[in-house]
N, C-alpha and C positions, 0 to 999 in steps of 0.2 A: 173717273178713273179710266174711261176709253178714251177720254180729250187726251187725259195725261200721255198715257202709254203711246197715240197717236204722234203727238207733238216730239215724244222723244224717240220713235221709230223715224219721223220724218227726218228728223237731226243726224241722225249716224245712219240713215239711207242714203246721204248726200253723197255723190261720188270724192266730189273732194274731202268731206270732211269724214267719209269713212277711211280714206288714205290716210291722213292725219292721225286719227285713233287706231289705227294698225301699226303704224311706224310709232308712236308712242307705247306699244304695248310691251317693249321691251325693257318698260321702267327708268328709260332715261328722260332726261329733259332735253326739247330741242328749242333754237330761237325761231322766230315766224321766217325768217329769210330761209334757214334749214329746211322748214319744212315745205315753206313753198318749192323749193326744188325738189323734195322729194315729191310732191302732189303736181309738179309740173303746171305750176300756174305763178299768177304775177305775185307781187308783196299785197297791193293794194285788196286782192282778193283773198287772199290767206287771212289778212288781217281781219275782214268779214265775216268767213266762218270760224275764226279762232275766239271771235266777241262771240258768236251764239253758243259757241260749244262751254264757254268761261261761265255766260249768263246762265245756262243750263246746269251747271255745277257739274260737267263730264270734265271739265279741265280746271286745275290751277295754275295760274301766271304768277311766278316771281320776278324780280327786278334784283341785278347784279350788276353796277356799274350803271353802263349805257345800253344795257340788255336786258331784254325780257326773254323768260325761260316757260318754256308750256310742257304742263306733263299731267297725265291723268289723275283726276282728284282723288281716287279712293282705290284700293283693289279690287271693290265688286264692279267697277267700271270695265276695269282689264276680264275680269272673268263673264259679264256680259259679253263683250267683244268677243271672246274665246269660244264661249258657246254656242253665238250665231255662225261661227266657222264650221260646227259640226252640223249643222242643218242643210248644208249644202248636199244636194243630191249627189249619190254615190259615185253615179258616173263623172260627173265632174268633178267631184273631190278628187275620184283616184288621178284622173288627169293631173289636176295639180300639183298632189302628194308626188307620183312619178314622174314629174318633169323634172329637169337634171338640173336644174338652177335652183332645187329646192332639197337636194339631196342632204344637205347639213343640216338645215335646222328640220327637217323629219325627223333626222336620227336624234339628235339632240338641240336643244334649242331653250331659251328661257320664254315663260309666260308670266310676264310682269315682274316678278322677283322671285319666282320660284320656277324649279325645272320641270322641262315637260317633251313632248318628243318620245321618240322607241325608249330612249335610256329615261326618262321620268317614268313612263309606265311599267318598265320592267322593274326598276328600285320602290315602285309604290307595292306592285304586285307580292315585290320580296317581301317587303314590310309585312304585309297581310298576311302571307304563307306563313311567316315566323310570331306569328301572334303579338307583333309589336305593335300596332295598330287594328282596328277592327272597325268594318264599316257598318253604322247606325244611321239608317236613313239617309240624311243629307249630310252627314257629320263622320269624321275617324274622332273614335274613344282611344286614348292612350292605354294601353296594359300596364299589370306593373312589369312585367320585361321591357315595355317600351319605354318607362321612365328611366329604368336602367339605363337602356343603351343609348336614350341620348343624352342621360348626363354623363355617359363615358366618354360621348365625345365632346365635353364641354358646353352642352345646349342647356341656359335656363327655362327650363319647362314653366317652373310657376311665374316666375315673369312675362313669359310668352303668355300666360292663360290670363294674366292680368291687364294685358292691352284690350284696346275696343274692337278691335279686327277680330275675325273669327280665329280660332285657335288651330284647326287641322278640318279642313274639307275636303270634300272630291269634289275634281276639275274636269271635265270633261273635256279631252282631247281631241282636238278639231281633225288631224293627221291620223290618231291612232284609233278614235272612236273608243277610247276606253279611259279611265280617272287615273290622274295624277296627283300628286299631294300638292295641296294649296295651302293658305292660311299664314298665320305668323310661324307656324311650327316649318310650312313646308318653306318658305324664306328663310328660316335659319337653318335650316338643314342644308340646302344650295349655299349659302355663306358659310357654312362651315366646310364646305368640301371643295369650295374655291380656296379657301384659305390655307387647307390641306394640301393645295393642290393636284387635285383629285380631277379639276375640271378648272379651263380655261377660257375667257372669253374671247371671242372674233371681235377685234373692232370694227366699229360700224355696223355689225348684224350681230342679230339675236343666236345665232349660231353659238354652240359650246362645244368645245373640244376635251374631248376624254383623254389623260394624258397615261403615260404608261403606267406610272404611280399609282393613279385609279383603278386601272385597267387590275392591276396585281393586289394592292387592296382590296376593292371590292369584292373582288373572288376569294380571296381570303376571309373576307369578313361576314360575307352574304352569299358568298358561293352563286355568283351571279357572271355571266359573261357579257363585256359589253366593249 
């Protein structure tokens, strides 16, 4: 076990591969060329790093026409990368979080396929306060009130529970050091709020913008101000 953990941490710890994994944390797929630009390295070098990550099952690769697209292999990989961010010492973390370039992603962003940042934490805490979800050990349980709440939003909870991935779990937010909602329920919740125009994605970024409609409806429904 120690050998295998050492192998994975060595893979993740390389600066170029860390850059690749962090770039892919927004859930999108990128070409090798795009990742080479993000990592500021050559096409030949990025190909070597991508091959190692694919061989370790940390990335999947799909071919569309002449292009290959790389993405994280599972939500669990994203969970590990986000969790590592929470291990950054407080002083250094505060310096990163408070930097002007990180204002938008600190406030509201995606963590793979679910909502993170200050807004993601506020929403999760409100769902707990209203007894819509309840934290038990390393998972969130959905209450009877919660079933009704998500059903009213048009989210099919039974279908989500039948999926192979975890249904609802806490994900430690690296910038807030508190939990936000992850799992298939967290992903479906974000998708629903995007389709309702509560949130909008920022092109080329993990940042999420809260719309005026989102601010109004979230206050009326959950009594939260974002």
